Backbone as ProteinMPNN parsed JSONL, in Angstrom:
{"seq_chain_A": "MRQLHCILDYHSKILVIRFDLRLYVYTADNEVISRFNELLHRWLRRNYGMKRLGFCWAREMENSDKQHYHYALMLNGHKVRHPSKILEQAKLYWDEYIQGSFFVPENCYYFIQRHDKEAMQNVIFRLSYLAKVNGKESRPDQTKRFGSSRLENTGSQRLSNRVSSKMVESSPHV", "coords_chain_A": {"N_chain_A": [[67.371, 153.737, 75.058], [66.174, 156.013, 76.166], [63.967, 157.081, 74.829], [62.044, 155.876, 76.456], [62.431, 156.667, 78.868], [61.698, 159.665, 78.159], [58.909, 159.544, 77.439], [57.703, 158.631, 79.593], [58.247, 160.913, 80.916], [56.211, 162.761, 80.05], [54.141, 161.14, 80.662], [52.54, 159.572, 83.235], [51.925, 156.935, 83.636], [52.87, 154.38, 81.387], [52.45, 151.845, 78.544], [54.291, 149.559, 77.504], [54.696, 148.035, 74.639], [55.833, 145.06, 73.093], [57.004, 143.147, 69.848], [57.553, 141.091, 66.84], [58.4, 141.815, 63.3], [58.398, 140.264, 60.619], [59.754, 139.555, 57.311], [58.856, 138.517, 53.906], [60.094, 138.817, 51.739], [63.306, 140.152, 50.942], [64.626, 143.386, 51.447], [66.282, 146.32, 50.68], [66.509, 148.583, 51.918], [64.7, 150.537, 54.598], [62.23, 151.306, 53.991], [59.885, 149.548, 54.334], [59.324, 149.417, 57.082], [59.35, 152.011, 58.089], [56.7, 152.716, 56.471], [54.732, 150.969, 57.941], [55.1, 152.143, 60.73], [53.844, 154.851, 59.946], [50.767, 154.031, 59.06], [50.095, 152.265, 61.653], [50.686, 154.47, 63.533], [48.992, 156.661, 62.788], [46.379, 155.178, 63.348], [46.594, 154.934, 65.814], [46.392, 157.34, 66.837], [43.976, 158.324, 65.967], [42.468, 156.275, 67.142], [42.703, 156.316, 69.76], [43.461, 159.04, 70.566], [46.175, 159.688, 70.82], [48.564, 161.849, 71.439], [51.099, 161.493, 71.72], [53.561, 159.154, 71.148], [56.251, 156.749, 71.707], [58.437, 154.776, 69.975], [60.568, 152.174, 69.17], [62.684, 150.256, 67.066], [64.745, 147.419, 65.618], [66.716, 146.357, 63.29], [67.322, 143.179, 61.938], [69.167, 140.49, 60.498], [69.766, 137.355, 60.049], [70.831, 134.291, 59.899], [69.057, 133.739, 57.961], [67.711, 134.711, 54.459], [66.431, 137.002, 54.395], [65.442, 140.294, 56.287], [64.371, 140.961, 59.383], [62.592, 142.904, 61.887], [62.451, 143.706, 65.144], [60.643, 145.165, 67.568], [59.291, 148.001, 69.603], [56.655, 149.438, 71.391], [55.506, 152.34, 72.797], [53.378, 153.401, 74.981], [50.75, 156.03, 76.128], [49.704, 154.867, 79.081], [47.321, 155.651, 80.43], [45.525, 155.562, 78.413], [45.128, 153.231, 77.4], [44.079, 150.087, 78.106], [44.641, 147.563, 77.587], [46.685, 145.633, 75.378], [45.81, 144.176, 73.093], [43.975, 145.157, 71.081], [45.485, 146.537, 69.927], [47.707, 145.011, 69.135], [46.498, 143.185, 67.346], [45.565, 145.129, 65.342], [48.007, 146.367, 64.212], [49.225, 143.502, 63.61], [47.31, 143.087, 61.449], [48.093, 145.423, 59.659], [50.885, 144.749, 59.292], [50.644, 142.036, 58.236], [49.106, 142.093, 55.703], [49.451, 145.118, 54.403], [52.123, 144.994, 54.116], [52.918, 142.639, 53.807], [54.138, 140.525, 55.24], [55.304, 138.397, 58.059], [53.834, 138.157, 61.603], [54.979, 138.091, 64.666], [54.314, 137.635, 68.222], [55.924, 137.553, 71.191], [56.061, 135.773, 74.257], [55.184, 137.474, 77.596], [54.462, 140.026, 76.503], [54.179, 142.962, 76.672], [54.049, 145.493, 79.115], [52.971, 147.255, 81.854], [53.995, 150.653, 83.424], [54.713, 152.656, 86.041], [55.378, 155.834, 86.632], [57.689, 156.183, 88.605], [58.584, 153.546, 89.174], [60.925, 151.804, 89.455], [61.74, 149.022, 89.56], [59.945, 148.17, 87.651], [60.834, 149.56, 85.687], [63.303, 148.277, 85.126], [62.714, 146.075, 84.583], [61.533, 146.211, 82.134], [63.826, 147.564, 80.53], [65.452, 145.475, 80.592], [64.459, 143.663, 79.078], [64.147, 144.809, 76.905], [66.46, 145.096, 75.906], [67.381, 143.179, 74.334], [67.269, 144.064, 71.898], [69.291, 145.84, 71.4], [71.459, 143.877, 70.763], [74.388, 142.687, 69.324], [74.507, 140.56, 67.209], [73.834, 140.011, 64.028], [73.001, 142.204, 62.965], [74.761, 143.23, 61.147], [74.277, 142.472, 58.428], [73.65, 144.176, 55.825], [72.869, 147.018, 53.644], [75.567, 149.64, 53.692], [74.19, 152.169, 53.873], [71.989, 151.856, 55.029], [69.868, 151.805, 57.884], [70.278, 150.57, 61.194], [68.877, 150.742, 63.331], [65.878, 152.18, 64.468], [63.919, 155.063, 65.914], [61.59, 156.866, 67.809], [61.41, 160.392, 68.309], [61.058, 161.669, 70.957], [61.186, 164.331, 73.22], [62.774, 165.456, 76.415], [60.493, 167.144, 78.941], [60.485, 170.523, 79.932], [60.609, 170.888, 82.626], [62.053, 168.417, 83.057], [64.409, 168.698, 81.548], [65.241, 170.806, 83.128], [65.623, 169.369, 85.682], [67.444, 167.242, 85.356], [69.419, 168.924, 84.766], [70.05, 170.125, 86.952], [70.587, 168.214, 88.664], [73.192, 166.959, 87.454], [74.49, 169.178, 88.036], [74.786, 168.679, 90.896], [76.349, 166.404, 91.011], [78.706, 167.273, 89.802], [79.483, 168.907, 91.69], [79.989, 167.597, 94.095], [82.063, 166.274, 96.544], [82.822, 163.556, 96.646], [83.04, 162.363, 93.972]], "CA_chain_A": [[66.2, 153.83, 76.547], [66.016, 157.525, 76.38], [62.59, 157.382, 74.473], [61.271, 155.38, 77.41], [62.445, 157.948, 80.021], [61.002, 160.915, 77.757], [57.514, 159.308, 77.52], [57.74, 158.676, 81.153], [58.29, 162.433, 81.574], [54.909, 163.034, 79.632], [52.853, 160.277, 81.31], [52.881, 158.947, 84.459], [51.777, 155.616, 83.55], [53.128, 153.848, 80.069], [52.258, 150.422, 78.261], [55.133, 149.025, 76.167], [54.346, 146.464, 73.982], [57.123, 144.331, 72.056], [56.647, 142.264, 68.878], [58.799, 141.136, 65.665], [58.052, 141.595, 62.167], [59.053, 139.332, 59.452], [59.227, 139.767, 55.78], [58.648, 137.631, 53.235], [61.01, 139.317, 50.631], [64.338, 141.086, 51.284], [64.489, 144.824, 51.046], [67.858, 147.043, 51.05], [66.232, 149.916, 52.59], [63.841, 150.387, 55.625], [61.005, 151.942, 53.714], [58.466, 148.73, 55.056], [59.047, 149.801, 58.576], [58.811, 153.467, 57.951], [55.145, 152.764, 56.156], [54.434, 150.156, 59.161], [54.768, 153.502, 61.344], [52.79, 155.507, 59.526], [49.752, 153.128, 59.562], [49.945, 152.246, 62.978], [50.976, 155.552, 64.535], [48.036, 157.26, 62.488], [45.467, 154.559, 63.551], [46.645, 154.852, 67.594], [46.047, 159.045, 67.234], [42.716, 158.363, 65.355], [41.366, 155.492, 67.928], [42.957, 156.339, 71.067], [43.79, 159.94, 70.765], [47.756, 159.583, 71.056], [49.061, 163.051, 70.933], [52.659, 161.432, 71.415], [54.197, 158.114, 71.548], [57.318, 156.485, 71.469], [58.799, 153.363, 69.461], [62.052, 151.806, 68.852], [63.054, 149.161, 66.251], [66.144, 147.016, 65.519], [66.748, 145.414, 61.969], [68.529, 141.979, 61.826], [69.266, 139.607, 59.521], [70.775, 136.343, 60.71], [69.905, 132.565, 59.965], [67.873, 133.912, 56.918], [68.035, 135.805, 53.707], [65.469, 138.125, 54.468], [65.334, 140.867, 57.416], [63.139, 141.096, 60.506], [62.663, 143.588, 62.902], [62.176, 143.754, 66.429], [59.784, 146.742, 67.877], [58.852, 148.184, 71.152], [55.878, 150.646, 71.216], [55.608, 152.902, 74.164], [51.863, 154.554, 74.829], [50.277, 156.661, 77.362], [48.927, 154.016, 79.823], [46.08, 155.959, 80.948], [44.543, 155.51, 77.498], [45.231, 151.768, 76.784], [44.177, 149.359, 79.243], [45.265, 146.267, 77.166], [47.206, 145.868, 74.183], [45.21, 143.106, 72.474], [43.262, 145.624, 69.95], [46.869, 147.579, 69.135], [48.496, 143.958, 68.34], [45.548, 143.118, 66.178], [45.813, 146.277, 64.096], [49.743, 145.948, 63.822], [48.967, 142.383, 62.883], [46.561, 143.47, 59.991], [48.87, 146.094, 58.702], [51.77, 143.964, 58.524], [50.185, 140.947, 57.332], [48.108, 142.761, 54.796], [50.033, 145.943, 53.725], [53.528, 145.014, 54.149], [53.274, 141.194, 52.923], [55.257, 140.036, 56.233], [54.67, 137.702, 59.429], [53.877, 139.119, 63.068], [55.038, 137.323, 65.963], [54.325, 138.157, 69.497], [56.384, 137.029, 72.006], [55.289, 135.618, 75.516], [55.238, 138.238, 78.131], [54.943, 140.95, 75.36], [53.733, 144.082, 77.322], [54.434, 146.019, 80.499], [52.675, 148.74, 82.41], [54.981, 150.942, 84.142], [54.499, 153.887, 86.605], [56.717, 156.696, 86.553], [58.616, 155.866, 89.791], [58.614, 152.14, 89.825], [62.077, 151.168, 89.288], [61.809, 147.55, 89.49], [59.407, 147.88, 86.648], [61.659, 150.039, 84.631], [64.422, 147.705, 84.902], [62.534, 144.81, 83.636], [61.255, 146.719, 80.649], [65.158, 147.747, 80.078], [66.222, 144.174, 80.349], [63.61, 143.069, 77.963], [64.535, 145.817, 75.331], [68.157, 145.189, 75.711], [67.228, 142.284, 73.112], [66.948, 144.716, 70.356], [70.711, 146.128, 71.078], [72.312, 142.909, 70.656], [75.109, 142.815, 67.997], [74.67, 139.663, 66.321], [72.614, 139.647, 63.178], [72.928, 143.52, 62.638], [75.651, 143.593, 60.113], [74.008, 142.118, 57.092], [72.812, 145.278, 55.571], [73.822, 148.075, 52.97], [76.14, 150.842, 54.668], [73.349, 153.517, 54.025], [70.513, 151.677, 55.793], [69.99, 151.964, 59.449], [70.198, 149.459, 62.033], [67.932, 150.845, 64.584], [65.46, 153.586, 64.604], [63.449, 155.211, 67.078], [60.709, 158.178, 67.854], [62.568, 161.7, 68.717], [60.431, 162.197, 71.872], [62.37, 165.329, 73.927], [61.982, 165.431, 77.691], [59.764, 168.014, 78.962], [60.983, 171.34, 80.265], [61.149, 170.562, 83.753], [62.545, 166.992, 83.177], [65.575, 168.933, 81.551], [65.904, 171.413, 84.335], [66.192, 168.537, 86.703], [68.612, 167.043, 85.091], [70.824, 170.074, 84.955], [70.51, 170.235, 88.67], [71.158, 166.738, 89.126], [74.064, 167.054, 87.142], [75.316, 170.08, 88.771], [74.976, 168.357, 92.102], [77.399, 165.206, 90.92], [79.838, 168.088, 89.384], [80.047, 169.773, 92.719], [80.142, 166.75, 95.288], [83.271, 166.013, 96.767], [83.111, 162.228, 96.372], [82.877, 162.463, 92.587]], "C_chain_A": [[65.718, 155.236, 76.678], [64.721, 157.772, 75.787], [61.723, 156.772, 75.856], [61.455, 156.004, 78.741], [61.675, 159.073, 79.454], [59.651, 160.836, 77.888], [56.845, 159.311, 78.987], [57.59, 160.219, 81.947], [56.877, 163.04, 81.212], [53.746, 162.576, 80.255], [53.358, 159.721, 82.709], [52.842, 157.273, 84.485], [51.88, 155.243, 82.094], [52.565, 152.494, 80.068], [53.371, 150.712, 77.181], [54.933, 147.75, 75.934], [55.477, 146.074, 72.746], [56.807, 143.041, 70.952], [57.685, 142.205, 67.834], [57.698, 141.414, 64.487], [59.255, 141.461, 61.348], [58.561, 139.496, 58.187], [59.573, 138.735, 55.081], [59.667, 137.624, 51.744], [62.257, 140.331, 51.3], [64.204, 142.387, 50.921], [65.987, 145.35, 51.467], [67.712, 147.979, 51.787], [65.084, 149.447, 53.787], [62.621, 150.762, 55.483], [59.87, 150.994, 54.427], [58.362, 149.332, 56.172], [58.473, 151.183, 58.69], [56.876, 153.394, 57.43], [54.347, 151.928, 57.265], [54.106, 151.499, 60.204], [54.036, 154.072, 60.964], [51.266, 155.304, 59.588], [49.619, 152.91, 60.87], [50.006, 153.611, 63.758], [49.443, 156.319, 64.012], [46.768, 156.598, 63.126], [45.589, 154.708, 65.154], [46.169, 156.419, 67.513], [44.424, 158.998, 66.706], [41.99, 157.46, 66.461], [41.571, 155.902, 69.042], [43.351, 157.581, 71.413], [44.997, 160.469, 71.179], [48.07, 160.947, 70.607], [50.493, 162.89, 70.678], [52.679, 159.836, 71.614], [55.438, 157.523, 70.802], [57.471, 155.049, 71.057], [60.426, 153.371, 69.229], [62.243, 150.263, 67.932], [64.388, 149.004, 65.988], [65.937, 146.08, 64.101], [67.7, 144.486, 61.984], [68.185, 141.005, 60.579], [70.144, 138.444, 59.736], [69.747, 134.972, 60.56], [69.117, 132.707, 58.578], [68.428, 135.001, 55.798], [67.073, 136.867, 53.652], [65.587, 138.962, 55.805], [64.413, 140.73, 58.065], [63.357, 142.192, 61.082], [62.169, 143.397, 64.553], [61.535, 145.103, 67.117], [59.48, 146.312, 68.974], [57.894, 149.791, 70.834], [55.389, 151.217, 72.798], [54.369, 153.955, 73.966], [51.359, 155.108, 75.979], [49.227, 155.36, 78.013], [47.835, 154.412, 80.549], [44.953, 155.854, 79.999], [44.3, 154.214, 76.926], [45.267, 151.013, 78.05], [44.512, 147.841, 79.01], [45.875, 146.616, 75.862], [46.459, 144.96, 73.089], [44.498, 143.993, 71.117], [44.655, 146.214, 69.122], [47.533, 146.285, 68.543], [47.655, 143.533, 67.187], [45.495, 143.955, 64.921], [47.156, 146.264, 63.767], [49.876, 144.634, 63.333], [48.568, 142.458, 61.408], [47.618, 144.403, 59.186], [49.985, 145.245, 58.16], [51.696, 142.88, 57.657], [49.813, 141.437, 55.672], [48.826, 143.876, 53.655], [51.463, 145.64, 53.335], [53.897, 143.479, 53.574], [54.611, 140.583, 54.0], [54.466, 138.835, 56.905], [54.573, 138.422, 60.598], [54.123, 138.044, 63.852], [54.963, 138.092, 67.238], [54.891, 137.524, 70.529], [55.761, 136.398, 73.333], [55.912, 136.824, 76.465], [55.625, 139.697, 77.149], [54.568, 142.33, 75.877], [53.924, 144.211, 78.766], [53.751, 147.502, 80.846], [53.912, 149.375, 83.223], [54.631, 152.217, 84.813], [55.595, 154.519, 86.685], [58.111, 156.401, 87.537], [59.076, 154.615, 90.0], [59.884, 151.773, 89.071], [62.206, 149.851, 88.876], [60.948, 147.198, 88.081], [60.156, 148.303, 85.352], [62.748, 149.293, 84.217], [64.12, 146.458, 84.372], [62.121, 145.027, 82.371], [62.77, 146.77, 79.833], [65.343, 146.253, 79.718], [65.332, 143.507, 79.203], [63.725, 143.633, 76.642], [65.809, 145.653, 75.066], [68.106, 144.145, 74.538], [67.78, 143.252, 71.883], [68.595, 145.5, 70.207], [71.779, 144.861, 70.886], [73.04, 143.03, 69.402], [74.88, 141.92, 66.914], [73.456, 139.767, 65.275], [72.347, 141.533, 62.556], [73.802, 144.025, 61.561], [75.741, 143.451, 58.461], [72.884, 143.189, 56.714], [73.471, 146.098, 54.473], [74.237, 149.338, 53.85], [74.949, 151.748, 54.943], [71.971, 152.934, 54.891], [70.798, 151.228, 57.243], [69.808, 150.486, 59.925], [69.132, 149.384, 62.703], [67.362, 152.088, 64.034], [64.611, 153.778, 65.89], [62.429, 156.636, 66.862], [61.818, 158.857, 68.417], [61.764, 162.465, 69.444], [61.769, 163.2, 72.78], [61.684, 165.249, 75.555], [61.345, 166.86, 77.897], [60.905, 169.238, 79.472], [61.821, 171.337, 81.689], [62.272, 169.351, 83.957], [64.2, 167.863, 82.788], [66.201, 169.634, 82.508], [66.198, 170.436, 85.383], [67.278, 167.838, 86.664], [69.935, 167.647, 85.122], [71.061, 169.883, 86.196], [71.254, 169.033, 89.125], [72.562, 166.654, 88.736], [75.242, 167.935, 87.648], [75.554, 169.438, 89.998], [75.904, 167.356, 92.306], [78.296, 166.315, 90.609], [80.267, 168.72, 90.821], [80.521, 168.742, 93.869], [81.376, 166.442, 95.19], [83.992, 164.802, 96.713], [83.021, 161.869, 95.153], [84.421, 162.584, 92.253]], "O_chain_A": [[64.756, 155.451, 77.416], [64.201, 158.797, 76.227], [60.699, 157.376, 76.176], [60.635, 155.831, 79.642], [60.885, 159.565, 80.259], [59.042, 161.794, 78.362], [55.8, 159.835, 79.374], [57.089, 160.557, 83.02], [56.371, 163.802, 82.036], [52.688, 163.181, 80.425], [54.528, 159.528, 83.042], [53.549, 156.539, 85.175], [50.994, 155.743, 81.4], [52.221, 151.92, 81.101], [53.445, 151.61, 76.342], [54.957, 146.732, 76.626], [55.797, 146.738, 71.76], [56.356, 141.991, 71.408], [58.596, 143.032, 67.802], [56.48, 141.292, 64.619], [60.361, 141.994, 61.262], [57.374, 139.577, 57.869], [60.488, 138.002, 55.455], [59.876, 136.698, 50.96], [61.975, 141.198, 52.126], [63.548, 142.542, 49.891], [66.678, 144.885, 52.373], [68.689, 148.377, 52.422], [64.665, 148.295, 53.902], [61.822, 150.706, 56.418], [58.98, 151.56, 55.062], [57.277, 149.867, 56.4], [57.408, 151.478, 59.233], [55.994, 153.99, 58.047], [53.193, 152.314, 57.449], [52.938, 151.817, 60.426], [53.048, 153.99, 61.693], [50.531, 156.173, 60.057], [48.721, 153.625, 61.315], [49.223, 153.717, 64.701], [48.689, 156.567, 64.953], [45.951, 157.436, 63.509], [44.527, 154.575, 65.763], [45.366, 156.658, 68.415], [43.69, 159.833, 67.235], [40.861, 157.853, 66.758], [40.521, 155.962, 69.681], [43.697, 157.637, 72.594], [45.048, 161.527, 71.807], [47.86, 161.231, 69.427], [51.156, 163.577, 69.901], [51.765, 159.323, 72.258], [55.668, 157.709, 69.607], [56.815, 154.166, 71.608], [61.221, 154.306, 69.145], [61.803, 149.225, 68.428], [65.199, 149.929, 66.026], [65.061, 145.224, 63.983], [68.883, 144.824, 62.038], [67.144, 140.887, 59.932], [71.35, 138.635, 59.576], [68.589, 134.708, 60.883], [68.555, 131.701, 58.144], [69.264, 135.878, 56.018], [67.065, 137.603, 52.665], [65.91, 138.186, 56.704], [63.395, 140.34, 57.493], [64.472, 142.654, 60.838], [61.216, 142.634, 64.714], [62.234, 146.115, 67.059], [59.356, 145.181, 69.444], [58.271, 150.831, 70.294], [54.996, 150.507, 73.723], [54.284, 154.918, 73.204], [51.637, 154.466, 76.992], [48.178, 155.007, 77.473], [47.329, 153.597, 81.321], [43.772, 155.965, 80.328], [43.419, 154.029, 76.086], [46.14, 151.136, 78.909], [44.643, 147.021, 79.92], [45.659, 147.688, 75.297], [46.771, 145.331, 71.957], [44.523, 143.368, 70.057], [44.758, 146.283, 67.898], [47.955, 146.426, 67.395], [48.161, 143.542, 66.065], [45.404, 143.552, 63.761], [47.27, 146.062, 62.558], [50.769, 144.539, 62.492], [49.209, 142.058, 60.436], [47.939, 144.045, 58.052], [50.133, 144.997, 56.963], [52.368, 142.692, 56.643], [50.374, 141.002, 54.666], [48.831, 143.695, 52.437], [51.913, 146.045, 52.262], [54.956, 143.203, 53.011], [55.744, 140.282, 53.622], [53.386, 138.376, 56.532], [55.286, 139.424, 60.653], [53.441, 137.03, 63.699], [55.546, 139.174, 67.308], [54.116, 136.65, 70.916], [54.565, 136.69, 73.354], [57.056, 137.192, 76.199], [56.716, 140.263, 77.087], [54.846, 143.056, 74.922], [53.962, 143.251, 79.536], [53.954, 148.569, 80.267], [54.779, 148.613, 83.65], [54.159, 153.025, 84.012], [56.692, 153.974, 86.796], [59.285, 156.421, 87.169], [59.904, 154.418, 90.89], [59.711, 151.404, 87.909], [62.793, 149.589, 87.826], [61.174, 146.159, 87.461], [60.164, 147.694, 84.282], [63.227, 149.494, 83.101], [64.956, 145.765, 83.791], [62.285, 144.173, 81.5], [62.945, 146.189, 78.762], [65.372, 145.914, 78.535], [65.913, 142.725, 78.45], [63.477, 143.102, 75.56], [66.287, 146.057, 74.005], [68.962, 144.361, 73.68], [68.686, 142.958, 71.104], [69.066, 145.717, 69.091], [72.982, 145.124, 70.892], [72.434, 143.442, 68.413], [75.003, 142.325, 65.758], [72.284, 139.629, 65.625], [71.466, 141.833, 61.751], [73.619, 145.147, 61.089], [76.528, 143.873, 57.614], [71.703, 143.199, 57.062], [74.678, 145.899, 54.331], [73.448, 149.947, 54.572], [74.691, 152.082, 56.099], [71.08, 153.679, 55.298], [71.702, 150.497, 57.648], [69.358, 149.525, 59.301], [68.436, 148.374, 62.813], [67.981, 152.901, 63.348], [64.544, 152.927, 66.777], [62.533, 157.346, 65.862], [62.845, 158.356, 68.875], [61.521, 163.626, 69.114], [62.942, 162.858, 72.926], [60.504, 165.053, 75.846], [61.636, 167.735, 77.081], [62.103, 168.958, 79.422], [63.0, 171.599, 81.926], [63.154, 169.353, 84.816], [65.117, 167.723, 83.597], [67.358, 169.404, 82.859], [67.177, 170.738, 86.066], [68.046, 167.712, 87.618], [71.057, 167.204, 85.364], [72.159, 169.505, 86.603], [72.281, 168.957, 89.799], [73.303, 166.267, 89.639], [76.442, 167.669, 87.705], [76.724, 169.596, 90.347], [76.379, 167.19, 93.429], [79.01, 166.35, 91.611], [81.453, 169.006, 90.986], [81.465, 169.108, 94.568], [81.934, 166.299, 94.102], [85.218, 164.69, 96.715], [82.865, 160.648, 95.134], [84.793, 162.7, 91.085]]}, "name": "protein", "num_of_chains": 1, "seq": "MRQLHCILDYHSKILVIRFDLRLYVYTADNEVISRFNELLHRWLRRNYGMKRLGFCWAREMENSDKQHYHYALMLNGHKVRHPSKILEQAKLYWDEYIQGSFFVPENCYYFIQRHDKEAMQNVIFRLSYLAKVNGKESRPDQTKRFGSSRLENTGSQRLSNRVSSKMVESSPHV"}
């Protein structure tokens, strides 16, 4: 969830989109998700002028002989009003270039304002499914179970976090 906090540090409003990516053929590595990221992220930068975006995915293989991925995309909510075009493009890339099936769950997107704790809790609860243990074991040792963007907090957020931790350390109630 660190990436969620980081992108909110850059943008006061974000859009989080959740979907699943299934493969028709098993692969021992995660090159398919890397290729998907390349395609989708290039399209988002070109069509929405995204300078930064966040994402996370989890690889699972449970009750099947092929893996699937649970995916969450975190975008600047001031540049995207609705996820329909993004979902269409993601589906196109996954169906045609990767050769898999694309699934969109109910309530697949959330808009979050920077200080809206309730919306943030709802999204964290929704994305917590990606962290479940079941289905993560079936993979070669060198293959990652999870992946994410590598956004960093802005300098002001890092300073704020340092001040907050110093306040906690010096509190007599800790």
